[in-house]
C-alpha positions as CSV (number, residue, x, y, z in Angstrom):
1,M,130.5,134.4,71.3
2,D,126.5,134.0,70.5
3,L,124.1,132.1,72.6
4,S,122.4,130.4,70.3
5,Y,126.6,128.8,69.0
6,C,127.2,128.1,72.2
7,L,123.1,126.0,72.9
8,H,124.0,124.3,69.2
9,D,126.9,123.1,70.5
10,S,126.5,121.7,74.2
11,F,123.6,120.0,72.5
12,L,125.7,118.5,69.8
13,L,127.9,116.9,73.3
14,M,125.2,115.9,75.1
15,T,124.8,112.0,75.0
16,V,121.3,109.7,74.4
17,P,121.6,109.4,78.3
18,E,121.3,113.1,79.0
19,I,119.7,114.1,75.9
20,V,116.8,111.7,76.9
21,A,117.1,112.7,81.0
22,V,116.7,116.8,79.9
23,A,113.3,116.0,77.4
24,T,111.7,114.1,80.3
25,G,112.9,116.2,82.8
26,I,111.0,119.3,80.8
27,L,108.1,116.7,80.4
28,S,108.0,115.8,84.0
29,V,108.1,119.7,85.2
30,W,105.2,120.4,82.6
31,F,103.0,117.8,83.7
32,A,103.4,118.9,87.4
33,R,102.5,122.3,86.1
34,N,99.4,120.4,84.6
35,E,98.2,118.3,88.2
36,S,98.7,115.2,86.1
37,I,99.9,112.2,87.7
38,L,101.8,111.7,84.5
39,V,104.6,114.5,86.5
40,Y,106.2,111.1,88.3
41,P,106.6,108.2,85.8
42,I,107.7,110.4,83.5
43,G,109.8,112.3,86.5
44,I,110.8,108.8,87.2
45,I,112.7,108.1,84.0
46,S,114.5,111.6,84.3
47,V,115.9,111.3,88.0
48,L,117.7,107.8,87.4
49,L,118.8,108.9,84.2
50,Y,120.8,112.1,85.6
51,V,121.1,109.6,88.8
52,Y,123.2,107.3,86.8
53,I,125.0,110.3,84.4
54,C,125.8,112.0,88.2
55,F,127.5,108.9,89.7
56,N,129.7,108.3,86.4
57,V,131.3,111.2,86.8
58,K,131.5,111.2,90.3
59,L,129.0,114.0,91.8
60,Y,127.4,111.9,94.3
61,A,125.9,115.0,96.1
62,D,123.9,114.7,92.5
63,S,123.3,111.3,91.7
64,A,122.3,111.5,95.6
65,I,119.5,114.3,95.3
66,N,118.1,112.3,92.2
67,F,117.7,109.2,94.0
68,Y,115.6,111.0,97.2
69,Y,113.3,112.4,93.9
70,F,112.9,109.4,92.7
71,I,111.8,107.7,96.5
72,V,110.3,110.6,96.9
73,S,108.3,110.2,93.4
74,I,107.4,106.6,93.7
75,Y,105.8,108.1,97.4
76,G,103.9,110.9,95.0
77,W,102.8,108.9,92.7
78,Y,100.9,106.4,94.7
79,Y,100.0,109.2,97.1
80,W,98.2,111.0,94.2
81,R,96.4,107.9,93.6
82,K,95.8,106.6,96.9
83,G,95.6,109.0,99.3
84,G,91.9,110.1,98.5
85,R,91.1,106.9,100.8
86,L,93.5,108.2,103.6
87,Q,91.5,111.6,103.3
88,N,88.5,110.6,102.8
89,Q,88.8,108.4,106.1
90,N,89.3,111.2,107.8
91,K,86.4,112.4,106.6
92,Q,84.3,109.8,107.5
93,Q,85.6,109.9,110.4
94,I,84.2,114.1,111.1
95,K,80.8,113.1,109.1
96,K,79.8,109.9,111.7
97,E,80.3,112.3,114.6
98,I,78.3,114.9,112.7
99,D,76.1,112.3,111.6
100,S,75.9,111.1,114.9
101,V,74.3,114.6,116.2
102,C,72.3,115.7,113.5
103,I,69.4,113.7,111.6
104,G,70.1,111.6,109.0
105,E,72.8,109.0,107.6
106,G,74.7,110.6,104.5
107,K,77.7,108.4,103.2
108,L,80.5,109.9,101.8
109,N,82.2,108.6,98.1
110,A,85.1,107.2,98.9
111,V,87.2,108.6,95.9
112,D,91.1,107.1,96.0
113,E,92.7,109.9,93.8
114,A,93.8,112.1,96.8
115,E,93.0,116.0,96.8
116,I,94.7,118.6,96.8
117,T,95.2,121.3,100.5
118,S,96.8,123.3,101.4
119,N,99.0,123.3,104.6
120,S,97.7,125.0,108.0
121,F,99.3,127.9,108.8
122,I,101.7,126.1,111.7
123,Q,102.4,123.4,109.6
124,N,104.2,126.2,107.2
125,L,105.8,127.6,109.8
126,Y,106.5,123.5,110.5
127,Y,107.6,122.9,106.7
128,L,109.7,126.5,106.9
129,F,112.1,125.8,109.9
130,I,113.1,122.4,108.3
131,T,114.2,123.6,105.4
132,V,116.3,126.1,107.0
133,A,117.7,123.2,109.5
134,L,118.1,120.8,106.5
135,G,119.5,124.0,104.5
136,I,122.1,125.4,107.6
137,L,122.9,121.1,108.4
138,L,123.5,120.8,104.6
139,G,125.5,124.3,104.0
140,Y,127.9,123.5,107.1
141,L,128.5,119.8,105.8
142,L,129.5,121.1,102.0
143,N,131.5,124.3,103.3
144,N,133.4,122.1,105.4
145,F,134.0,118.8,104.4
146,T,134.2,119.6,99.8
147,D,135.6,122.5,98.0
148,S,132.1,123.6,97.1
149,D,132.4,127.2,95.5
150,V,129.5,127.6,97.0
151,P,128.4,126.1,99.6
152,W,125.9,127.6,101.2
153,W,123.4,128.5,98.2
154,D,123.8,124.8,97.4
155,G,122.8,123.5,100.5
156,F,119.8,126.5,100.7
157,T,118.6,125.2,97.5
158,T,118.9,121.8,98.2
159,A,117.1,122.1,101.4
160,I,114.0,123.9,99.4
161,F,114.4,121.8,96.7
162,F,114.1,118.6,99.5
163,V,111.3,120.2,101.2
164,A,109.4,121.4,98.1
165,M,109.9,117.3,95.9
166,L,108.0,116.0,99.2
167,L,104.9,118.8,99.4
168,M,104.2,118.4,95.6
169,A,104.2,114.4,96.8
170,Q,101.3,115.5,99.3
171,R,99.1,117.5,96.9
172,K,100.2,120.5,98.3
173,S,98.1,124.1,97.3
174,R,100.5,126.4,96.7
175,T,98.9,129.2,97.9
176,G,97.1,130.0,100.3
177,Y,96.3,127.9,103.5
178,S,93.0,126.6,105.9
179,G,93.0,128.1,109.1
180,L,95.9,127.7,112.5
């Protein structure tokens, strides 16, 4: 069977919610790649549709992870818009300490939008530990309480995406780290 016929036939069998979920999902990835805050409203549409779709076909774990993505998307949307205040509070505290030692009174400009930052090496180890622990837990649960054909693979990939979504919401850079 030719792949193009298979894809064509699959597309014809899709429901409207599935088509919209796929389209908004692809668009959301494009916005994420371009570091656009539109990743969140468009992504929310996609994940809520996937919650609905998965729940209706009794894919409860898939429905649950999409609901998690929904919750983290709300957090990410807020953090990307207002997280700069939190970041700047730390900068302002450091600036006040420097100003108390140095001559002059410079003030930092408060910016609402959060900046892209990197984790320290220790923070990366922490997130790696969380990912591995969550992968083991999910793999164990899937292996012992479901009829999954690939419980460990599914558990670890789910753990990776869980942590990755949280890091994206926190505007963490995909490269480099800012020291120990």
